[in-house]
C-alpha positions as CSV (number, residue, x, y, z in Angstrom):
1,M,0.0,0.0,0.3
2,K,0.9,3.5,-0.7
3,L,-0.1,6.6,1.7
4,Y,0.1,9.9,0.0
5,Y,0.3,12.3,3.1
6,A,1.1,15.7,3.4
7,P,2.4,16.8,6.7
8,Q,0.2,18.6,9.4
9,A,-2.5,17.3,7.5
10,C,-5.8,14.3,8.0
11,S,-3.4,12.3,6.4
12,L,-2.2,11.4,10.0
13,A,-4.4,9.7,10.8
14,P,-4.3,7.0,8.7
15,H,-0.6,6.9,9.1
16,I,-1.0,6.2,12.8
17,V,-3.4,3.5,11.9
18,L,-1.3,1.6,9.3
19,R,1.9,1.7,12.2
20,E,-1.0,0.6,15.2
21,L,-1.8,-2.4,12.7
22,K,1.9,-2.9,11.7
23,L,1.0,-2.9,7.8
24,P,3.5,-2.6,5.4
25,F,3.3,0.7,3.6
26,V,4.9,3.2,1.8
27,L,4.8,6.7,2.4
28,I,4.8,9.5,-0.6
29,R,4.9,13.3,0.3
30,V,2.5,15.2,-1.2
31,D,3.0,18.9,-1.8
32,N,0.0,21.0,-1.5
33,R,0.4,23.8,-3.5
34,S,2.0,22.3,-6.7
35,K,-0.4,18.9,-6.1
36,R,2.9,16.8,-6.9
37,T,4.5,13.9,-4.8
38,A,8.1,14.4,-3.9
39,S,9.3,12.3,-6.9
40,G,7.5,15.0,-9.3
41,E,4.6,12.5,-10.2
42,D,1.0,14.4,-10.6
43,F,-1.0,13.8,-7.2
44,L,-4.3,14.9,-9.4
45,A,-4.2,11.9,-11.6
46,I,-3.9,9.6,-8.1
47,N,-6.7,11.7,-6.4
48,P,-8.7,14.4,-8.5
49,K,-10.0,15.7,-5.6
50,G,-6.5,17.1,-4.7
51,Y,-6.4,16.5,-1.3
52,V,-4.7,14.0,1.1
53,A,-4.7,11.3,2.5
54,A,-5.2,8.8,-0.5
55,L,-4.4,4.8,0.3
56,Q,-3.3,3.2,-3.0
57,L,-4.0,-0.6,-2.4
58,D,-1.9,-3.1,-4.1
59,D,-4.1,-3.9,-6.8
60,G,-4.0,-0.1,-7.7
61,A,-7.1,1.1,-6.5
62,V,-7.0,4.1,-4.8
63,L,-9.2,4.8,-1.4
64,T,-9.8,8.7,-0.2
65,E,-11.7,10.3,2.8
66,G,-10.0,9.8,6.2
67,P,-13.0,8.2,7.8
68,V,-13.1,5.7,4.7
69,I,-9.7,4.7,4.6
70,L,-9.6,4.4,8.3
71,Q,-12.3,2.0,8.6
72,Y,-10.8,0.0,5.7
73,L,-7.4,-0.2,7.5
74,A,-9.3,-1.4,11.0
75,D,-11.2,-3.9,9.0
76,L,-8.1,-5.5,7.8
77,Q,-7.3,-6.3,11.1
78,P,-10.4,-6.7,13.1
79,Q,-8.7,-8.4,16.2
80,S,-6.8,-5.0,16.6
81,G,-10.0,-3.6,18.0
82,L,-9.5,-0.2,16.1
83,A,-13.2,-0.2,14.8
84,P,-16.2,-2.4,16.2
85,A,-17.5,-5.3,13.9
86,P,-19.4,-4.1,10.9
87,G,-22.9,-4.3,11.3
88,S,-22.4,-4.2,14.9
89,F,-24.4,-1.4,16.6
90,E,-21.0,0.0,18.2
91,R,-19.9,0.1,14.2
92,L,-22.7,3.0,14.3
93,R,-21.5,4.9,17.6
94,L,-18.0,4.8,15.5
95,Q,-19.2,6.5,12.2
96,E,-21.4,8.9,14.3
97,W,-17.9,9.9,15.7
98,L,-16.4,9.7,12.4
99,N,-18.8,11.5,10.6
100,F,-19.0,14.3,13.7
101,I,-15.0,14.6,13.9
102,S,-14.8,15.3,10.1
103,S,-17.5,17.8,9.5
104,E,-18.1,19.7,12.8
105,I,-14.1,19.9,13.9
106,H,-12.4,19.2,11.1
107,G,-15.0,21.6,9.3
108,S,-14.6,24.5,11.5
109,L,-10.6,24.3,12.3
110,G,-10.5,23.6,8.6
111,A,-12.3,27.1,8.1
112,L,-10.4,29.1,10.2
113,F,-7.8,28.4,7.7
114,D,-9.4,31.0,5.4
115,E,-8.8,34.6,6.4
116,R,-11.9,35.6,4.7
117,L,-14.1,34.3,6.9
118,P,-15.4,35.3,10.2
119,A,-12.6,33.7,13.0
120,E,-15.1,34.5,15.9
121,V,-18.2,32.9,14.6
122,I,-16.5,29.7,13.4
123,K,-14.7,29.8,16.8
124,E,-18.0,30.2,18.9
125,K,-19.5,26.9,16.4
126,L,-16.1,25.1,17.3
127,F,-15.9,25.7,21.1
128,K,-20.3,24.2,21.0
129,R,-19.0,21.3,19.2
130,F,-15.9,21.0,21.7
131,A,-18.0,20.6,24.2
132,V,-19.7,17.8,23.1
133,L,-16.3,16.1,22.9
134,V,-15.3,17.2,26.7
135,R,-18.9,15.0,28.2
136,V,-17.3,12.1,26.7
137,L,-13.8,12.6,27.4
138,E,-14.5,13.6,31.3
139,Q,-16.3,10.4,31.6
140,Q,-13.4,7.9,29.4
141,E,-10.2,8.1,27.9
142,Y,-11.0,7.5,24.3
143,L,-14.4,8.2,22.3
144,L,-15.8,4.7,22.6
145,P,-16.1,2.7,26.0
146,S,-13.8,0.0,24.5
147,G,-10.6,1.9,24.2
148,F,-8.4,3.8,21.3
149,S,-9.9,3.6,17.6
150,V,-9.5,5.4,14.6
151,A,-12.0,8.0,15.5
152,D,-9.6,8.9,17.9
153,A,-6.6,9.0,15.7
154,L,-8.6,11.5,13.5
155,L,-9.8,13.6,16.3
156,F,-6.1,13.9,17.3
157,V,-4.8,15.1,14.4
158,V,-7.6,17.8,13.9
159,L,-7.4,19.2,17.3
160,R,-3.1,19.9,16.6
161,W,-4.5,22.1,14.5
162,A,-6.4,24.2,17.4
163,G,-3.0,25.7,18.1
164,L,-2.1,27.1,15.0
165,F,-5.4,29.8,15.6
166,G,-4.5,30.4,19.1
167,I,-6.8,27.9,20.7
168,E,-5.5,26.9,23.5
169,L,-6.7,23.7,24.8
170,A,-6.2,23.7,28.4
171,Q,-9.3,25.7,28.4
172,W,-10.7,22.3,28.0
173,P,-8.5,19.5,30.5
174,A,-10.5,16.9,29.2
175,L,-9.1,17.6,25.3
176,A,-5.8,18.4,26.8
177,R,-5.3,15.1,28.6
178,F,-6.5,13.4,25.6
179,Q,-4.1,14.7,23.1
180,A,-1.4,14.4,25.5
181,R,-2.5,10.7,26.3
182,V,-2.8,9.9,22.1
183,E,0.3,11.8,21.6
184,Q,2.5,9.5,23.9
185,R,1.5,6.4,21.8
186,P,4.6,4.9,20.3
187,T,2.7,4.7,16.7
188,V,2.0,8.5,17.0
189,I,5.7,8.8,17.7
190,A,6.7,7.3,15.2
191,A,4.2,8.5,12.6
192,L,5.1,12.3,13.7
193,A,9.0,11.8,13.2
194,A,8.5,10.1,9.6
195,E,6.5,12.8,8.5
196,A,8.7,15.5,10.2
197,A,11.9,13.6,8.5
């Protein structure tokens, strides 16, 4: 498998999960501005949407969209516990979290990259969504009661952007503890080091 990534992007979540699962993969850096890989390949030929993550399977098929990639990877090794079994009610809860993180947390933080949009309005909405996360993370260490899942990997990655906009997670101790807990996972440390290299 090949994971197309850009540093500090959502592609870090599947990168972490690939390492959690100890799956063999090749990491290919993409320049988000030029839409070229480190070797000069046209990334738009791989993912016409133009953004990472993209996961190219051994048969050449390409998956895009972080939540889809994360669930695909977890299902390769169901015994890992990174996602509840397909068809189970717990899997629906995982999908709820993945959708919430993608639309509400990622959507709001991502909107802050556009300086033309009213930051205070976006932050007001974002902070209401943080309150939803806090209610859960004050009661348990991860989003699902069963433990670390692909949703936690995605949330960790997206919450890392908060500091770029002067949002200190210390205002929400449960979120700060969550970030610190996930950041200490050996796979997270390895993924961050590989992307920084």
